[in-house]
C-alpha positions in Angstrom: 6.9 16.1 0.2 9.0 14.1 2.6 11.9 16.5 1.8 9.6 19.4 2.4 8.3 17.9 5.7 11.7 17.8 7.2 12.9 21.1 5.8 13.6 23.9 8.3 10.7 26.2 7.2 7.4 27.1 8.9 4.3 25.0 8.7 2.7 27.8 6.7 5.3 27.5 4.0 5.0 23.7 3.9 1.2 24.1 3.5 1.6 26.6 0.7 4.0 24.2 -1.2 1.6 21.4 -0.7 -1.3 23.5 -2.0 0.7 24.6 -5.1 1.6 21.0 -5.9 -2.0 19.9 -5.5 -3.2 22.6 -7.9 -0.6 21.7 -10.4 -1.7 18.0 -10.1 -5.3 18.9 -10.8 -4.2 20.9 -13.9 -2.3 17.8 -15.2 -5.3 15.7 -14.5 -7.6 18.0 -16.4 -5.2 18.7 -19.3 -3.6 15.4 -19.8 -5.8 12.9 -17.9 -3.0 12.2 -15.5 -3.6 10.5 -12.2 -4.0 13.0 -9.4 -1.0 13.1 -7.1 -1.4 11.9 -3.5 0.8 13.0 -0.7 1.9 11.3 2.5 1.8 14.5 4.5 -0.9 17.1 5.3 0.0 20.7 6.4 -2.0 23.7 7.4 -1.0 26.8 5.4 -1.9 28.8 8.5 0.1 26.7 10.9 -1.0 23.8 13.2 -0.2 20.2 13.4 1.3 18.2 10.6 1.3 14.5 10.1 0.2 11.6 7.9 -3.3 11.6 6.4 -6.0 9.3 7.7 -5.3 5.7 8.4 -7.2 2.4 9.0 -7.7 1.2 12.5 -6.9 -2.4 13.3 -10.5 -3.5 13.2 -10.9 -1.6 9.8 -7.8 -3.4 8.5 -9.4 -6.8 9.3 -12.7 -5.7 7.6 -10.9 -4.5 4.5 -9.1 -7.9 4.3 -12.4 -9.7 4.4 -14.0 -7.2 1.9 -11.2 -7.9 -0.6 -11.8 -11.6 -0.4 -15.5 -10.9 -0.9 -14.8 -8.7 -3.9 -13.1 -11.7 -5.4 -16.1 -14.0 -4.8 -15.9 -15.3 -1.2 -18.0 -13.3 1.1 -16.8 -14.7 4.4 -13.7 -16.5 5.7 -11.9 -17.5 8.8 -8.2 -17.7 9.4 -8.2 -21.5 9.6 -10.2 -22.1 6.4 -8.3 -19.7 4.1 -6.6 -22.6 2.4 -10.1 -24.1 1.6 -11.5 -20.8 0.2 -12.2 -20.9 -3.5 -12.9 -17.4 -4.7 -13.6 -16.6 -8.3 -10.3 -14.8 -8.4 -7.4 -14.0 -6.1 -6.5 -10.7 -7.8 -8.0 -8.2 -5.4 -7.3 -10.3 -2.4 -3.6 -10.5 -3.3 -3.4 -6.8 -4.2 -5.1 -5.5 -1.1 -3.5 -8.0 1.3 0.0 -7.3 0.0 -0.6 -3.6 0.3 -1.9 -4.1 3.9 1.3 -5.9 4.7 3.9 -3.9 2.7 2.2 -0.5 2.7 2.6 -0.3 -1.1 2.4 3.2 -2.6 0.2 3.5 -5.7 3.2 3.7 -7.9 4.5 0.5 -6.4 1.2 -1.3 -7.0 1.6 -0.2 -10.7 5.2 -1.3 -10.8 4.8 -4.6 -9.0 6.1 -7.7 -10.8 5.9 -11.4 -10.4 9.7 -11.5 -10.0 9.3 -9.5 -6.7 7.4 -12.3 -5.1 8.8 -15.1 -2.9 5.6 -16.6 -1.5 7.4 -19.7 -0.3 9.4 -17.4 2.0 6.6 -14.9 2.7 8.7 -12.1 1.2 8.7 -9.4 -1.4 12.1 -8.4 -2.9 11.8 -5.0 -4.6 14.9 -4.2 -6.7 16.3 -0.7 -6.8 15.2 0.0 -10.3 11.5 -0.7 -9.4 11.5 1.0 -6.0 9.5 4.2 -5.7 12.5 6.3 -4.6 15.2 4.3 -6.5 17.2 4.2 -3.3 18.1 0.6 -2.9 16.9 -3.0 -2.9 14.2 -3.8 -0.3 13.2 -7.0 1.5 9.6 -6.7 2.7 7.9 -9.1 5.1 4.5 -10.7 4.4 2.1 -12.7 6.5 1.7 -16.3 5.6 -1.9 -15.7 4.6 -0.9 -13.0 2.2 1.8 -15.2 0.8 -0.8 -17.9 0.2 -3.1 -15.4 -1.6 -0.1 -14.2 -3.8 0.9 -17.7 -4.7 -2.7 -18.5 -5.8 -3.0 -15.3 -7.8 0.4 -15.9 -9.6 -0.9 -19.3 -10.6 -4.2 -17.9 -11.7 -2.9 -15.0 -13.7 -1.3 -17.3 -16.2 -4.8 -18.1 -17.5 -5.5 -14.5 -18.3 -4.5 -13.4 -21.8 -3.7 -9.8 -20.7 -0.7 -11.1 -18.7 0.9 -13.2 -21.5 3.6 -10.7 -22.5 4.2 -9.0 -19.2 5.7 -9.6 -15.7 3.4 -7.1 -14.2 1.7 -8.5 -11.1 -1.6 -6.7 -11.4 -3.3 -5.0 -14.3 -6.7 -3.4 -14.7 -9.4 -5.0 -16.9 -8.2 -2.9 -19.7 -4.6 -4.2 -19.4 -3.3 -0.9 -17.8 -1.2 -0.4 -14.6 -3.1 0.7 -11.6 -2.9 4.3 -10.6 -3.8 6.3 -7.5 -7.3 7.2 -8.7 -8.3 3.7 -9.6 -6.8 2.4 -6.3 -8.7 5.0 -4.3 -11.9 3.9 -5.9 -11.1 0.3 -5.0 -10.5 1.2 -1.4 -13.7 3.2 -1.1 -15.6 0.3 -2.6 -14.0 -2.0 0.0 -15.0 0.4 2.7 -18.6 0.4 1.5 -18.6 -3.4 1.4 -17.1 -3.5 4.9 -19.5 -0.9 6.3 -16.7 1.6 7.0 -17.8 5.2 6.8 -15.3 7.3 4.8 -17.4 10.3 3.9 -15.6 12.8 6.2 -12.2 11.2 6.1 -9.2 11.8 3.9 -9.3 8.3 2.6 -6.9 7.3 -0.1 -4.6 4.3 -0.9 -2.1 6.0 1.4 -4.5 5.3 4.3 -3.4 1.7 4.0 0.3 2.6 4.0 -0.2 4.9 7.0 -2.0 2.2 8.9 1.1 -0.1 8.5 3.3 2.7 9.7 1.1 3.6 12.7 0.4 0.1 14.0 3.9 -1.3 13.2 5.5 1.4 15.3 3.1 0.6 18.2 3.7 -3.2 17.9 7.4 -3.0 17.2 9.5 0.2 16.8 10.4 2.9 14.3 13.3 0.9 12.8 10.9 -1.9 11.9 8.5 0.7 10.4 11.1 2.4 8.3 12.4 -1.0 7.0 8.9 -2.3 6.2 7.8 0.9 4.4 11.1 1.6 2.5 10.9 5.0 4.1 13.4 7.8 3.5 14.4 10.0 6.4 16.9 12.7 6.9 17.8 11.1 10.2 18.0 7.4 9.3 19.8 5.6 6.6 17.8 2.8 5.0 20.6 1.0 3.2 20.7 -1.6 5.9 17.8 -3.5 7.3 18.7 -4.5 10.8 15.2 -5.6 11.8 14.7 -9.4 11.2 12.1 -10.2 8.7 10.6 -12.7 11.1 10.0 -10.0 13.8 8.2 -7.8 11.3 6.0 -10.7 10.2 5.0 -11.3 13.8 4.0 -7.7 14.2 1.9 -7.9 11.0 0.1 -10.9 12.4 -0.8 -8.9 15.5 -1.9 -6.0 13.5 -4.8 -7.9 11.8 
C-alpha cells in the first residue's frame, strides 16, 4: 500500500484499491484460514484525508509496557527495579517492548530470530533476507530496558522444548509463528489490562508501529523515523543510516 499511497492517483482510487485488497484478504482468511492482512494506510474511497491508522499515545505506550510485564507475571514495576523483577516469563515483555522500540511489523515478529539480537549493544540487526521488504540490512536501536528483557528471554527460551530446533525468537504455545490476528488479540488484551479503551479505535499491531513513527518524528526528525522503522519512500533512500543509533535510543527513552 505504500506504493499506492505515493502514486499520482486520486484519494478515491486509493480507497477503492485498499477496499479490494481488504475483501480479497477476507476471502483468503475464510477459504484458507490465512491471517487477515493489515495495512499501514487508511484512505477514503470518496476522498478526504489519508494517513496512518490509529496509534498509541505516550501515556498509552507506558501503560502497554507495564501490562506486558504483568501478562508475564509481574503486575507492577518501576524503571529502577526492572533488574530485580522476576516475572514467570519474559516472553511477552520482550516481544512487546521490542515492538514498541523497533515498530516491528507482524511479519517481522514472526520472522524474528535470536541471531538478530545484540542485547549487549542494545541493538537489533535485521539481515536483508529476513527484512519485510527485502531491501537491505537494518540496524535498529533499542532502549537498555528492552535489551535487558530480550537478554532474559533469550536465556529463558532455552528451557522451552518448542525452541530446541529453531532460531525463531518467539513462538505461540502451539509452536507456530505469530501472525497479525494473534498479535492484534495480544494488543487488545494488553489494552484491557491497562484500562485503554479500544472499542471505537482502529487498533491493530500497526498501532504500535505508528506510535513509534509519530513520536520519533516529534522527538527527533523524519530521518530518524525512517531509519528506525526500515521505511520505504519514493523520496528517500534507506540504504544508508545516517542517524546515530545513540540518538535514536535517546529519543526512545523520552517516548516512554
